[in-house]
N, C-alpha and C positions, 0 to 999 in steps of 0.2 A: 308862453311860449312851449312848446313842444319840447320836451326830452328825449335826449337820444338815448338810444338801448347801450346797455354798457358793451362794451367791446370783448368778443369772445376771442381767447386765445386760441391758437392754433395747435396747441400741444396735449390735444385729446388724443388718448390712447387706443390704438386699435383693439379691438374686441379679438380676447384669445393670444395677443401679444404678452400680456403678463402671464399669464398661465405656463405659455410655453418657455419665456425664459425662467419661469420658476420650477421648470420639472427638469430644465438641462442639466446635468452632472447629477441628478440626485436618483437614487435607486430606492429597491424595497428597503422599508426599515427593520421589519421583524427580523430580530437575529434568531441563526440553528442553534439548537441546543446539543448536548453532548450524545444524546442518544442516535438522534438521525446523523447526525456527522461520522461516530461509531460505526454506523452501518453504513455509510457509504464507504467508510477505508474499509470494512470487509467485503465490499462487491469487488474494490479494486484487488485486494488480496487474492479472491477466490477467480478473478478472471486469470489472474497471474498462474495460480495454482493450474486451474486448467490450460492454460497455455502450455506448462512445464509438463502435465501427466499425459497430453496428446501424445506427444512423440515417444514418450517412455512406453504408451501402451503399442504404439505403432512398433515399436524395435522388439520388445517382446513378445509380439505378437506373431512373428513371423518366425518364432522357436528358432533362435540363433545357437550354436554351439558358443563357448564360451570363449573362442577366439576370434569369435566374430562381434561377440558382445563387449568385448573389453573396448576397443576405438570407439563404438557407437556411443559406451556409457561414459567415455572421455569426451568426446565433442558434447554428449548433454550437459555434463557439469559445468564445462566450459561455458555454455550458453546459459545454464543457470545462474554462477556465478558474475559473469561479465554481462551478456548479452541483454537478458530479459532485464534487470535494474537498470543500467542505464537506457534501454529503450523505455520502459517504465517511467523514467525519471524525467528525460526528457519530451518525450510525446505527451503521455499521458498527465503527469504533473505541470510540467510549464507550460509546453505549446498550450492545451487543450484550455488552463486555467488563462493565459494570456488572450487566446480568443474569444471564449466559448465563456468564461468565468469559474474553470472546475475540470475535474478531471471524470473519467466516464461515470463513478461511485454518485459524486458529487450531483452534476447533468441529471444522472438518471433516478435521483432522490427531489429534485427540483431545489438544490441550493447552488449558491455562486460564493465566489471568493472575492471581496473587491476590497477597494481601498475604504478608508474612513468618512469619504466625500461621496461612496458610493460609485465610483468607475472603476472600471476593469483595471488588474494588475499591468504594470510595464514589465519587460522582460526581467532585467536585473530585480525587480521588486519579488516576482514570482521565486527566482533562484536562490534569493536571499532567503524566503520566509522557506523552503524548503531544504536547504542547506543548513544555514544556520539557525533558523527559526525552531525547525525541528528539534536539533542538537541542542539547544536550550530547553526546549519542552521533556526533552526524552533523557537529561544527565541524571537529574534526582528519581531516577526511577518512574519515567513517564509522570512525575508531577505536575508538569507544565501544559500536560493534555488531561489532567483532571481539574486543574484548575477552572475549565469549563464550568463546571458545577457549582462553582459558587461565586463566579465572578460577575456583576451585574449587566452586562454587556457581553456575555458569553463570549469570550474573548480568552485564549490558551496564551501561555507566554510566549509563544511562536507567532499569535494575532498581535501581542504588544510589541514586540521586537522588528515587526516588521511593516507595523501600521496596517494592518488589514484587520476584515471582520468577514464573517459567513453570514449571509443571509437566508432568507426563505423567498424563493422563488415562486412556487406552485405548494400552496399548502397539503395537500393531497397526495401529491405524487411520491410521498414517500410511502405509500402503503405499493406502488407497483415496486418500489425499490426493494420489499420486505417480500414480494412474490420472487422478484427475480434472485433474492438473496436465497431462499429455500430451492429453486431449482439450481442456481449454480451448485451447492453445497449437494444436492441429488446428482447432477452429473460429477463430479470432483470423486463421489463416494464409489460411483458405477464406475470410473476411468480405473481408481486405484483396483476395486476387486475385479475388475477385468484384466489388471497386469497382472494381481498375484497370482490370477486362476491362469495366466498364461505361462507364466514361470513353472509353476506345479507343473503343469502337462507338458512341459519341455525335457522328457527324457534324456535326452542328449546332455544338455546343459546339467542335470543332477549329476549324471554320470562323471563327466567334467569336474566338477565341483568335488564331488566325493573322491575322485581319482586326484586331487588336488591336495584335499584333506590327509588321505592316507599317507602320501608323497612327506607331508609336513611331519606328520607325526611318525614317520620312520626316521627322518633324519632329526629330527629332537631325541628319540631315543638313541640312535647311534652315535652322535654325539653329547648326548647328557652325561653328566657325572652324580655320582650321588653325592649329595653335600657333605664336606668335614663336619665331624661332630666334637665340639670342643669337650673334652676331658675337664670336669672340677678340679680346680686345685686349691689345697689346704691353706686355709691363712696362716700364715708364721705368727708361730708364740712369739711373745713379748712376754721378757722377763724383767 
């Protein structure tokens, strides 16, 4: 009798399907160290500083007098204290992290902030990381940020409380971040020097400042009184 060949099951897996499922939801596994994360933070800081210095230089370049400078200075202070930090937080930290995995500094350095499964953060998770997490890491003189140096997964306290990790997407891209860092340092230094030079060359502003100082000195001299001297008293003799 002829033996029939064993029946083959129809459960054969299609080539490539298993690998596609294995890759779903996973991301880069190499964790970013403290140095490259610090570089990314400094890039964000230098970009914000340049955004502040550019309008300051534009204002003082016009050689305004003191009356014109005071309102412009008040507006700049308002922007520095309120507008720039709010925009930097929501646009650079939260929105770019949710959409692309990090702010400008991290993207330039080839880094990405993900959850522990390698997925991009949700909106609430990103806000929690940068508000509550950063507060936790910074409350003991920044010890939570330095914790990245000794943590086996290179996580800071803000990463632990928010369930996030910072991974390396492009290994050599930090070189571009380093070059951009030095360029931004040069730009900020040049803007600061130009602003100081514009103030020194503004003779009208210097005269106004000298007049105000003289007025203040005269008012202090007119209203000032000599400090009262306390004469020493003899201690009573006890018999």
